C-alpha positions, 0 to 999 in steps of 0.5 A: 166500180160499176157503170151505174155508180160511175154515171151517178158519180159523174153526174154529181161531179158535173152538177157541182162544177156547174154550180161553182161556175154559176157562182163564179159568173155571178161574182164576176157580175158584181165586179167593176166594168171599164173602171176595173182596168188600171190604165195608169199601170205600165205593166199589165194594164189590160188585166181585169179582175173578171178575166181570171174568173171567166177563164176558170169558168170555161175550164170548169165547163169543159171538164164537165164534158170530160166527166160525162164521157167517162164510163169508168173511173180514171186510172193514172198511167203509173197506177195502170202499169202496176195494177193487178186488176184483170182488166188492166192486165189485159189492156197492157197485154193487148198493147204489148202483143203488137210489139216484137221481143226485140223492141227497145224499152223506150218504144215499149214505154211509148206504146204502153203510154199511147194505149193508156191514152186511147183508153183513159185519155181526156180527149176521148172522154171529152168527145164521148161526153159531148156525144152522150148528150142529145143533139139539142143539148149538144147545140145548146152547150156549144152556144154556152161554150163559144170562145169569141176572140174578144170576150167583152163588148165595151160600151159607155164605160160598161163591160158586158159579158156575152152569155147564152144560156144560164148554167142552172138551166142545164143543171135542172133540165135532165141533161145529167139524169 
């Protein structure tokens, strides 16, 4: 898979995730506000039908950064260990070069896992995804993804969700192009 096809696949993935997140938020807007709390319940009275959706939206948005930062297709650790592809063989050999022949199998396994994580790890892709955006879009995305300790403001029996920029503005603005 070449870099251009990975970029195109990632852009399609991110656009689909953003549309799904937007849809979930729009569905949440139709859910009850204050009346959605079951205050008469002794167990989990604090649950609201909106909470799970909005947690899912946060997850979907965060995975977009991961995908934007991937420069090649993801390979699981197990597949990477058994792969005969030249790049995977070279990556494993590089990890093993730093070890002595007397190294225990557990240390070897840990070293290989660490090396795989450095190359294919979600954390790396997440930060690369953020860094791949212009400075202006990095700021806009952080505004959208802020995580307040109390995600709602309750006033006069209504529940207001704090959102900054509509997701579709991100989709239609060339961020993914």
